[in-house]
C-alpha positions in Angstrom: -0.1 -0.2 0.0 1.6 3.3 -0.7 2.5 5.7 1.7 0.0 8.3 1.0 -3.0 6.1 1.6 -1.5 4.6 5.1 -1.0 8.4 6.2 -4.9 8.7 5.3 -6.0 5.5 6.6 -3.7 5.9 9.8 -5.4 9.3 10.1 -8.8 7.5 10.8 -12.6 8.4 9.7 -13.0 11.6 7.9 -14.4 14.2 11.2 -17.5 15.6 11.7 -19.0 18.9 10.6 -17.7 20.0 13.9 -14.2 20.1 12.9 -12.1 22.7 12.5 -11.5 24.3 9.1 -7.9 23.4 9.3 -8.8 19.7 9.9 -10.9 19.3 7.1 -8.6 21.2 4.9 -5.9 18.5 5.6 -8.0 15.7 4.8 -8.9 17.1 1.7 -5.1 17.4 1.2 -4.3 14.2 1.9 -7.0 12.8 -0.5 -5.5 14.8 -3.0 -2.1 13.6 -2.7 -3.7 10.1 -3.7 -3.0 9.7 -7.0 -5.4 7.6 -8.7 -5.9 4.5 -9.3 -6.4 2.8 -6.6 -5.6 -0.6 -5.9 -7.8 -2.8 -4.5 -6.2 -3.2 -1.4 -6.2 0.3 -0.7 -9.7 0.7 -1.9 -10.9 -1.5 1.1 -8.2 0.4 3.6 -9.8 3.8 2.6 -13.6 2.5 3.1 -13.2 2.1 6.7 -12.3 5.6 6.3 -16.1 7.7 6.2 -16.8 9.9 9.5 -20.2 10.1 10.9 -21.5 12.7 8.3 -20.5 13.8 4.6 -17.7 16.1 6.3 -18.9 19.1 3.8 -18.3 17.4 0.9 -14.9 15.7 1.7 -16.7 11.5 1.9 -18.4 12.1 -1.6 -14.3 12.6 -2.9 -13.2 9.7 -0.6 -16.1 7.9 -2.5 -15.0 8.5 -5.8 -11.1 7.8 -5.1 -12.5 4.5 -3.6 -14.7 3.9 -6.7 -11.3 4.4 -9.0 -10.0 0.8 -7.8 -9.6 -1.4 -10.5 -9.9 -5.1 -10.3 -12.1 -7.2 -7.7 -12.0 -5.1 -4.4 -11.4 -7.4 -1.2 -13.3 -8.1 1.9 -13.2 -4.5 3.6 -13.9 -4.1 7.4 -17.4 -2.3 7.2 -17.1 0.2 10.0 -20.7 0.0 10.8 -23.3 2.4 11.9 -20.8 5.2 13.0 -19.7 5.8 9.0 -23.6 6.8 8.5 -24.8 6.0 4.9 -21.2 5.8 3.3 -20.8 2.1 4.3 -24.4 1.1 2.7 -23.3 3.2 -0.4 -20.3 1.1 -0.6 -22.1 -2.3 -0.2 -24.8 -1.4 -2.8 -22.2 -0.1 -4.9 -20.0 -3.6 -4.4 -22.6 -5.9 -4.2 -21.2 -9.7 -3.5 -17.9 -8.4 -5.5 -15.7 -9.2 -2.3 -13.7 -11.7 -2.5 -11.1 -13.4 0.0 -8.6 -11.0 2.0 
């Protein structure tokens, strides 16, 4: 996994609307540093980074980045209800296309 993806994932889920402007800008900068397409393994890791809301649109950027993955996305760890609707969007889009990790 590329270092810029590892850094984004290590910083955890996206913040919510109460986050500071600086924190949101930092997460946007981190996403912009990840070149497309991402690998299936990177997509699965990035899928764990959704927060409780759309983080002023940053969650959409993350979703579109994840969707650039080529090939089958491996089994991913569903972040559960704290990820709001984002995990549901991925479940619907990825459907049964998971392969064993």
